[in-house]
N, C-alpha and C positions, 0 to 999 in steps of 0.2 A: 411436481413439487421438488424443491431443493432440499435435500436432507444434509445436515452438517453434523457429523459425529467425530468430534475431535478429542475423544477420551484419551487416545494414545499420547497426545501432547500434554495432558493435564499434569503429569508428574514433573514436567519441566516449566510449564507456564499455565497454572490453573486459571489465570485471568482470561485466557482465550476461549474457554469453554462457554458455550451459550447457556445462560441461566436457565433456559427452558430445555435442557438436555439435548436430545436429538430430534426435537420437533421440526416439522418442515418449515423451511424459510423460503419465502417467495423471491424470485429474482427481482432486482429493483426496477427493471424496466423490461418491457417486451422487446427483445432484440430481434431484428429482421434476419431470418436465416440466410438471406442472399447477400448480407453485408459481412465484412470482415469482423471478427470478434474484437472487443476492446482489448488492446495490448498494454499490459501493466508490468512495470518493473517493481519487484519487492526487494528492498535492500535493507538487510538488518544483519548485524554480526552474530546474532544469537539464532543458530540453526533451527531449533524447534519452533521459535516464534515466527521466523521467516517462513517456514513451511506451513504453519498454522494460517497465517494471513494469506499466503498463496493459495491454500487449499479453499479458503472461504471464497476468494475472488474467482478462482477457477470454477468452482461449483455454481457461481453466479453467471458463468458463461464467458468469462474473460480468458484471454491468452495470457498466461503468467510466465514471467522470466525472473528467476531467483538469482540474487547475487549477495554474497556475504562480505564483500569489501567494495570500497569506492572504485578501485581498479577493475574489478569484475563487472561492476555496473557500467563503467565506460566501455568495456568490451562489448557488453550486450547492446548498449546504446548505439555503437557503431555498426552493429550487424542487423538490427531489426527496427522496424517502425514501432515507436512507442506513443501510447496515447496519455500516459500519466506515470508518475513515479510515487511509490509509497516507501519513505525512507526514514530510518532512524537518524538522529543527529550525532550519535556517538558510534563511530565505526572503528574497526580494528586498525585501519591504515591511514585514516584522515577524518576530519569532521564532516558531517553530512552537508553542512552549508557549502563547503568548498566543493564537494561532489555535486551538489545541486547546480552550482555555477558551471561546473565542467559539463554536466548533462545538458544544460541550456545552450552551451556552445555547439553541441551536436544536434539538439532538438530545441529550437529557439522558443517555441511556444509551449513546451512541456509543462502541464500542470503538476504541481509539486504538493504532495500530501506528506506531511511529517507525522510519523507514528513514533512517539518517544516517551521515555520516562521523565523527561525534563518538562516541567511546568513553569519554568522561570520566565519572568517577563522579559528579561534580556534575550533569551533564546527565541521567544515568540516574536520579539521585535526583529531579530535577524531574519526569521522566516518571513515575516511581513515585508521586509526590505527586498527579499527575493521574489515577492509576489505569490507567497505560498497560498494554495487553494484551500487547504484544511490543516488543522493542527489537532491530532488526537493524542491524548495522554494514556500511556500504558497503565494498568492493563486495559486493552481494548477488546470489545466484544463484537462478534459477527454482525449484529444489527447496526453498530456504529460504522463498520467498514461498508456495509451495503448501503447505509444512507449516504455516505460520502460518494460511493460509486454511482448512486442514482443522481446526485447533484452534479457529478462530473459529466455524465452522459447527457444531462440537460443543459450543461454549461452555466450552472447557477451555484456559486459558492455559498450562498446563504441557505 
């Protein structure tokens, strides 16, 4: 069983706490122990949320790389294999769309998941133009992240 206990993040970002407390969460897929873990970049300028999302994905069996700025994300992308990016669209040093384009220059087929407070149609369209795999509006809960992770591992954006 996968246990998610994110109470320490609740004082900064209560929306990240599972509504079911620290109930067991099942990994979204059975990962073959002989295969490399799914490698995910989590990019968000808000450290407690970045760590919260990272912890959920790590406990699901992913290898997680955290970045707080677009520049840090590019440094990660140049140094490791990435299977997906979970990114905010508002970053301290540039917008997430620009960073997504730059990440795609390093990893051409990188699936992009935007996790953002922006629910605007204009931003969603910009994400769609980049081939966004999924769009999650904050506050995001662990089951939503795990659902996207499951769809990523199966290659199914729906």
